[in-house]
N, CA, C and O atoms as a GROMACS GRO file, in nm:
protein
  336
    1UNK      N    1  -3.210   1.242   0.408
    1UNK     CA    2  -3.322   1.155   0.385
    1UNK      C    3  -3.285   1.008   0.410
    1UNK      O    4  -3.362   0.931   0.467
    2UNK      N    5  -3.164   0.972   0.365
    2UNK     CA    6  -3.120   0.833   0.385
    2UNK      C    7  -3.099   0.803   0.533
    2UNK      O    8  -3.120   0.690   0.577
    3UNK      N    9  -3.057   0.904   0.610
    3UNK     CA   10  -3.038   0.880   0.752
    3UNK      C   11  -3.171   0.857   0.823
    3UNK      O   12  -3.180   0.776   0.915
    4UNK      N   13  -3.274   0.928   0.781
    4UNK     CA   14  -3.406   0.906   0.838
    4UNK      C   15  -3.456   0.765   0.804
    4UNK      O   16  -3.515   0.697   0.888
    5UNK      N   17  -3.431   0.724   0.682
    5UNK     CA   18  -3.468   0.588   0.642
    5UNK      C   19  -3.388   0.485   0.722
    5UNK      O   20  -3.440   0.379   0.757
    6UNK      N   21  -3.262   0.516   0.750
    6UNK     CA   22  -3.178   0.425   0.830
    6UNK      C   23  -3.232   0.410   0.971
    6UNK      O   24  -3.216   0.304   1.033
    7UNK      N   25  -3.295   0.513   1.023
    7UNK     CA   26  -3.350   0.505   1.158
    7UNK      C   27  -3.483   0.431   1.158
    7UNK      O   28  -3.511   0.352   1.248
    8UNK      N   29  -3.566   0.458   1.057
    8UNK     CA   30  -3.700   0.399   1.055
    8UNK      C   31  -3.701   0.257   0.998
    8UNK      O   32  -3.765   0.168   1.054
    9UNK      N   33  -3.632   0.235   0.886
    9UNK     CA   34  -3.627   0.103   0.821
    9UNK      C   35  -3.483   0.072   0.784
    9UNK      O   36  -3.444   0.089   0.668
   10UNK      N   37  -3.403   0.026   0.879
   10UNK     CA   38  -3.261   0.004   0.852
   10UNK      C   39  -3.230  -0.090   0.736
   10UNK      O   40  -3.139  -0.060   0.658
   11UNK      N   41  -3.300  -0.203   0.719
   11UNK     CA   42  -3.264  -0.291   0.606
   11UNK      C   43  -3.284  -0.224   0.470
   11UNK      O   44  -3.206  -0.247   0.378
   12UNK      N   45  -3.386  -0.144   0.458
   12UNK     CA   46  -3.413  -0.076   0.332
   12UNK      C   47  -3.305   0.028   0.301
   12UNK      O   48  -3.265   0.044   0.186
   13UNK      N   49  -3.259   0.098   0.403
   13UNK     CA   50  -3.152   0.195   0.383
   13UNK      C   51  -3.023   0.126   0.338
   13UNK      O   52  -2.952   0.178   0.252
   14UNK      N   53  -2.993   0.012   0.395
   14UNK     CA   54  -2.873  -0.062   0.355
   14UNK      C   55  -2.888  -0.115   0.213
   14UNK      O   56  -2.792  -0.117   0.136
   15UNK      N   57  -3.008  -0.158   0.178
   15UNK     CA   58  -3.032  -0.204   0.042
   15UNK      C   59  -3.013  -0.090  -0.058
   15UNK      O   60  -2.952  -0.109  -0.163
   16UNK      N   61  -3.063   0.028  -0.026
   16UNK     CA   62  -3.045   0.145  -0.113
   16UNK      C   63  -2.900   0.190  -0.117
   16UNK      O   64  -2.858   0.256  -0.212
   17UNK      N   65  -2.822   0.154  -0.016
   17UNK     CA   66  -2.680   0.188  -0.015
   17UNK      C   67  -2.600   0.092  -0.103
   17UNK      O   68  -2.478   0.107  -0.116
   18UNK      N   69  -2.666  -0.006  -0.161
   18UNK     CA   70  -2.600  -0.097  -0.253
   18UNK      C   71  -2.534  -0.217  -0.188
   18UNK      O   72  -2.438  -0.272  -0.242
   19UNK      N   73  -2.583  -0.258  -0.074
   19UNK     CA   74  -2.527  -0.373  -0.003
   19UNK      C   75  -2.639  -0.474   0.026
   19UNK      O   76  -2.690  -0.478   0.138
   20UNK      N   77  -2.677  -0.555  -0.075
   20UNK     CA   78  -2.795  -0.642  -0.057
   20UNK      C   79  -2.775  -0.753   0.046
   20UNK      O   80  -2.870  -0.786   0.118
   21UNK      N   81  -2.657  -0.811   0.056
   21UNK     CA   82  -2.637  -0.919   0.153
   21UNK      C   83  -2.637  -0.866   0.296
   21UNK      O   84  -2.689  -0.931   0.387
   22UNK      N   85  -2.580  -0.748   0.315
   22UNK     CA   86  -2.587  -0.686   0.447
   22UNK      C   87  -2.730  -0.647   0.481
   22UNK      O   88  -2.770  -0.651   0.598
   23UNK      N   89  -2.808  -0.610   0.379
   23UNK     CA   90  -2.948  -0.574   0.403
   23UNK      C   91  -3.027  -0.695   0.454
   23UNK      O   92  -3.112  -0.681   0.542
   24UNK      N   93  -2.999  -0.812   0.398
   24UNK     CA   94  -3.068  -0.934   0.444
   24UNK      C   95  -3.030  -0.963   0.589
   24UNK      O   96  -3.117  -0.991   0.672
   25UNK      N   97  -2.901  -0.957   0.620
   25UNK     CA   98  -2.857  -0.985   0.757
   25UNK      C   99  -2.913  -0.881   0.854
   25UNK      O  100  -2.955  -0.915   0.964
   26UNK      N  101  -2.912  -0.756   0.813
   26UNK     CA  102  -2.967  -0.650   0.898
   26UNK      C  103  -3.117  -0.669   0.915
   26UNK      O  104  -3.171  -0.643   1.022
   27UNK      N  105  -3.184  -0.713   0.810
   27UNK     CA  106  -3.328  -0.736   0.820
   27UNK      C  107  -3.361  -0.845   0.920
   27UNK      O  108  -3.456  -0.832   0.997
   28UNK      N  109  -3.282  -0.951   0.920
   28UNK     CA  110  -3.304  -1.057   1.019
   28UNK      C  111  -3.281  -1.007   1.161
   28UNK      O  112  -3.356  -1.039   1.252
   29UNK      N  113  -3.176  -0.928   1.177
   29UNK     CA  114  -3.147  -0.872   1.309
   29UNK      C  115  -3.257  -0.777   1.354
   29UNK      O  116  -3.298  -0.778   1.470
   30UNK      N  117  -3.306  -0.695   1.260
   30UNK     CA  118  -3.410  -0.597   1.290
   30UNK      C  119  -3.540  -0.666   1.328
   30UNK      O  120  -3.606  -0.628   1.424
   31UNK      N  121  -3.578  -0.769   1.251
   31UNK     CA  122  -3.701  -0.843   1.281
   31UNK      C  123  -3.688  -0.915   1.414
   31UNK      O  124  -3.783  -0.916   1.494
   32UNK      N  125  -3.573  -0.974   1.440
   32UNK     CA  126  -3.552  -1.040   1.570
   32UNK      C  127  -3.562  -0.939   1.684
   32UNK      O  128  -3.619  -0.969   1.789
   33UNK      N  129  -3.508  -0.821   1.663
   33UNK     CA  130  -3.519  -0.717   1.765
   33UNK      C  131  -3.663  -0.676   1.789
   33UNK      O  132  -3.703  -0.654   1.904
   34UNK      N  133  -3.742  -0.664   1.682
   34UNK     CA  134  -3.884  -0.629   1.698
   34UNK      C  135  -3.960  -0.739   1.771
   34UNK      O  136  -4.044  -0.710   1.857
   35UNK      N  137  -3.932  -0.863   1.737
   35UNK     CA  138  -4.001  -0.975   1.803
   35UNK      C  139  -3.963  -0.980   1.950
   35UNK      O  140  -4.049  -0.998   2.036
   36UNK      N  141  -3.835  -0.966   1.979
   36UNK     CA  142  -3.790  -0.971   2.119
   36UNK      C  143  -3.838  -0.850   2.199
   36UNK      O  144  -3.850  -0.857   2.321
   37UNK      N  145  -3.865  -0.741   2.130
   37UNK     CA  146  -3.917  -0.623   2.198
   37UNK      C  147  -4.059  -0.648   2.249
   37UNK      O  148  -4.100  -0.592   2.351
   38UNK      N  149  -4.132  -0.732   2.179
   38UNK     CA  150  -4.270  -0.762   2.220
   38UNK      C  151  -4.277  -0.863   2.333
   38UNK      O  152  -4.375  -0.865   2.408
   39UNK      N  153  -4.175  -0.947   2.347
   39UNK     CA  154  -4.174  -1.046   2.454
   39UNK      C  155  -4.130  -0.982   2.585
   39UNK      O  156  -4.037  -0.901   2.586
   40UNK      N  157  -4.194  -1.018   2.694
   40UNK     CA  158  -4.152  -0.960   2.822
   40UNK      C  159  -4.020  -1.019   2.871
   40UNK      O  160  -3.990  -1.135   2.845
   41UNK      N  161  -3.944  -0.940   2.938
   41UNK     CA  162  -3.817  -0.978   3.001
   41UNK      C  163  -3.707  -1.014   2.902
   41UNK      O  164  -3.608  -1.075   2.940
   42UNK      N  165  -3.722  -0.978   2.777
   42UNK     CA  166  -3.618  -1.005   2.679
   42UNK      C  167  -3.577  -0.871   2.617
   42UNK      O  168  -3.663  -0.799   2.566
   43UNK      N  169  -3.450  -0.838   2.621
   43UNK     CA  170  -3.408  -0.708   2.569
   43UNK      C  171  -3.398  -0.707   2.416
   43UNK      O  172  -3.301  -0.756   2.360
   44UNK      N  173  -3.497  -0.652   2.351
   44UNK     CA  174  -3.494  -0.640   2.206
   44UNK      C  175  -3.444  -0.505   2.161
   44UNK      O  176  -3.402  -0.490   2.046
   45UNK      N  177  -3.447  -0.408   2.250
   45UNK     CA  178  -3.405  -0.272   2.214
   45UNK      C  179  -3.257  -0.263   2.173
   45UNK      O  180  -3.226  -0.192   2.078
   46UNK      N  181  -3.166  -0.333   2.241
   46UNK     CA  182  -3.027  -0.328   2.194
   46UNK      C  183  -3.009  -0.384   2.054
   46UNK      O  184  -2.925  -0.334   1.978
   47UNK      N  185  -3.084  -0.486   2.017
   47UNK     CA  186  -3.074  -0.540   1.881
   47UNK      C  187  -3.123  -0.438   1.778
   47UNK      O  188  -3.064  -0.425   1.671
   48UNK      N  189  -3.229  -0.367   1.812
   48UNK     CA  190  -3.277  -0.262   1.722
   48UNK      C  191  -3.173  -0.151   1.710
   48UNK      O  192  -3.151  -0.097   1.601
   49UNK      N  193  -3.110  -0.118   1.820
   49UNK     CA  194  -3.005  -0.016   1.818
   49UNK      C  195  -2.887  -0.057   1.731
   49UNK      O  196  -2.833   0.025   1.658
   50UNK      N  197  -2.848  -0.182   1.739
   50UNK     CA  198  -2.738  -0.232   1.656
   50UNK      C  199  -2.776  -0.224   1.509
   50UNK      O  200  -2.695  -0.184   1.426
   51UNK      N  201  -2.899  -0.262   1.476
   51UNK     CA  202  -2.945  -0.258   1.337
   51UNK      C  203  -2.945  -0.114   1.284
   51UNK      O  204  -2.907  -0.090   1.170
   52UNK      N  205  -2.988  -0.020   1.366
   52UNK     CA  206  -2.993   0.121   1.325
   52UNK      C  207  -2.853   0.178   1.307
   52UNK      O  208  -2.826   0.246   1.209
   53UNK      N  209  -2.764   0.150   1.402
   53UNK     CA  210  -2.626   0.200   1.390
   53UNK      C  211  -2.558   0.140   1.268
   53UNK      O  212  -2.485   0.210   1.198
   54UNK      N  213  -2.580   0.013   1.243
   54UNK     CA  214  -2.525  -0.054   1.126
   54UNK      C  215  -2.572   0.015   0.998
   54UNK      O  216  -2.493   0.038   0.907
   55UNK      N  217  -2.701   0.048   0.992
   55UNK     CA  218  -2.756   0.113   0.873
   55UNK      C  219  -2.698   0.253   0.855
   55UNK      O  220  -2.667   0.293   0.743
   56UNK      N  221  -2.683   0.326   0.963
   56UNK     CA  222  -2.626   0.461   0.954
   56UNK      C  223  -2.482   0.454   0.904
   56UNK      O  224  -2.441   0.536   0.822
   57UNK      N  225  -2.406   0.358   0.954
   57UNK     CA  226  -2.268   0.344   0.908
   57UNK      C  227  -2.260   0.301   0.762
   57UNK      O  228  -2.170   0.344   0.690
   58UNK      N  229  -2.353   0.218   0.717
   58UNK     CA  230  -2.354   0.177   0.577
   58UNK      C  231  -2.388   0.295   0.486
   58UNK      O  232  -2.327   0.310   0.380
   59UNK      N  233  -2.483   0.378   0.526
   59UNK     CA  234  -2.519   0.496   0.447
   59UNK      C  235  -2.402   0.593   0.444
   59UNK      O  236  -2.370   0.649   0.339
   60UNK      N  237  -2.338   0.614   0.558
   60UNK     CA  238  -2.223   0.705   0.563
   60UNK      C  239  -2.108   0.651   0.479
   60UNK      O  240  -2.037   0.728   0.413
   61UNK      N  241  -2.088   0.520   0.480
   61UNK     CA  242  -1.982   0.459   0.399
   61UNK      C  243  -2.006   0.477   0.251
   61UNK      O  244  -1.912   0.498   0.175
   62UNK      N  245  -2.132   0.468   0.209
   62UNK     CA  246  -2.164   0.489   0.067
   62UNK      C  247  -2.133   0.633   0.027
   62UNK      O  248  -2.078   0.657  -0.081
   63UNK      N  249  -2.170   0.727   0.112
   63UNK     CA  250  -2.142   0.867   0.080
   63UNK      C  251  -1.992   0.893   0.076
   63UNK      O  252  -1.945   0.969  -0.008
   64UNK      N  253  -1.918   0.831   0.164
   64UNK     CA  254  -1.772   0.847   0.166
   64UNK      C  255  -1.710   0.785   0.041
   64UNK      O  256  -1.617   0.841  -0.016
   65UNK      N  257  -1.760   0.669   0.000
   65UNK     CA  258  -1.710   0.605  -0.122
   65UNK      C  259  -1.733   0.693  -0.244
   65UNK      O  260  -1.646   0.705  -0.330
   66UNK      N  261  -1.851   0.754  -0.252
   66UNK     CA  262  -1.881   0.842  -0.366
   66UNK      C  263  -1.789   0.964  -0.365
   66UNK      O  264  -1.742   1.007  -0.470
   67UNK      N  265  -1.762   1.018  -0.248
   67UNK     CA  266  -1.671   1.132  -0.236
   67UNK      C  267  -1.530   1.093  -0.278
   67UNK      O  268  -1.462   1.168  -0.349
   68UNK      N  269  -1.485   0.978  -0.235
   68UNK     CA  270  -1.351   0.930  -0.272
   68UNK      C  271  -1.340   0.909  -0.423
   68UNK      O  272  -1.238   0.943  -0.483
   69UNK      N  273  -1.445   0.852  -0.484
   69UNK     CA  274  -1.443   0.832  -0.629
   69UNK      C  275  -1.434   0.965  -0.704
   69UNK      O  276  -1.361   0.975  -0.802
   70UNK      N  277  -1.507   1.066  -0.657
   70UNK     CA  278  -1.501   1.198  -0.720
   70UNK      C  279  -1.361   1.257  -0.709
   70UNK      O  280  -1.310   1.315  -0.805
   71UNK      N  281  -1.299   1.243  -0.592
   71UNK     CA  282  -1.164   1.297  -0.574
   71UNK      C  283  -1.064   1.228  -0.664
   71UNK      O  284  -0.978   1.295  -0.722
   72UNK      N  285  -1.072   1.098  -0.677
   72UNK     CA  286  -0.980   1.024  -0.763
   72UNK      C  287  -1.002   1.062  -0.910
   72UNK      O  288  -0.906   1.082  -0.984
   73UNK      N  289  -1.128   1.070  -0.951
   73UNK     CA  290  -1.156   1.109  -1.089
   73UNK      C  291  -1.104   1.249  -1.120
   73UNK      O  292  -1.049   1.272  -1.228
   74UNK      N  293  -1.121   1.342  -1.028
   74UNK     CA  294  -1.069   1.478  -1.049
   74UNK      C  295  -0.917   1.479  -1.057
   74UNK      O  296  -0.860   1.549  -1.140
   75UNK      N  297  -0.853   1.402  -0.972
   75UNK     CA  298  -0.706   1.396  -0.974
   75UNK      C  299  -0.657   1.335  -1.105
   75UNK      O  300  -0.559   1.383  -1.162
   76UNK      N  301  -0.723   1.230  -1.153
   76UNK     CA  302  -0.684   1.170  -1.281
   76UNK      C  303  -0.708   1.266  -1.398
   76UNK      O  304  -0.627   1.272  -1.490
   77UNK      N  305  -0.818   1.341  -1.394
   77UNK     CA  306  -0.845   1.437  -1.500
   77UNK      C  307  -0.740   1.548  -1.501
   77UNK      O  308  -0.695   1.590  -1.607
   78UNK      N  309  -0.701   1.596  -1.385
   78UNK     CA  310  -0.597   1.700  -1.378
   78UNK      C  311  -0.464   1.646  -1.428
   78UNK      O  312  -0.388   1.718  -1.494
   79UNK      N  313  -0.435   1.522  -1.396
   79UNK     CA  314  -0.309   1.461  -1.442
   79UNK      C  315  -0.308   1.446  -1.595
   79UNK      O  316  -0.207   1.473  -1.660
   80UNK      N  317  -0.421   1.402  -1.651
   80UNK     CA  318  -0.431   1.389  -1.796
   80UNK      C  319  -0.419   1.525  -1.864
   80UNK      O  320  -0.354   1.537  -1.968
   81UNK      N  321  -0.482   1.628  -1.806
   81UNK     CA  322  -0.475   1.764  -1.865
   81UNK      C  323  -0.334   1.818  -1.859
   81UNK      O  324  -0.291   1.887  -1.951
   82UNK      N  325  -0.262   1.788  -1.755
   82UNK     CA  326  -0.126   1.838  -1.740
   82UNK      C  327  -0.031   1.768  -1.839
   82UNK      O  328   0.061   1.830  -1.892
   83UNK      N  329  -0.054   1.639  -1.864
   83UNK     CA  330   0.032   1.563  -1.955
   83UNK      C  331   0.001   1.593  -2.102
   83UNK      O  332   0.091   1.598  -2.186
   84UNK      N  333  -0.125   1.612  -2.132
   84UNK     CA  334  -0.160   1.622  -2.272
   84UNK      C  335  -0.220   1.752  -2.304
   84UNK      O  336  -0.255   1.778  -2.419
   0.00000   0.00000   0.00000
């Protein structure tokens, strides 16, 4: 679901991933890409692509961070159980 949001509304997906300052920067890039897409002879599509890829990477990074936290917590719990 977050990946679909990253494709349709990249700044919102980054905001939900817990990165508000990146969401603002991505929002500016996304809006600039939309505006340039409407103007003739100006390539706005690459800017939209960068905003979307950035959002996908931010969502994936959040999921990876959560996975890493779970692994560390499990390892600490096993260590505590073994000691005590």
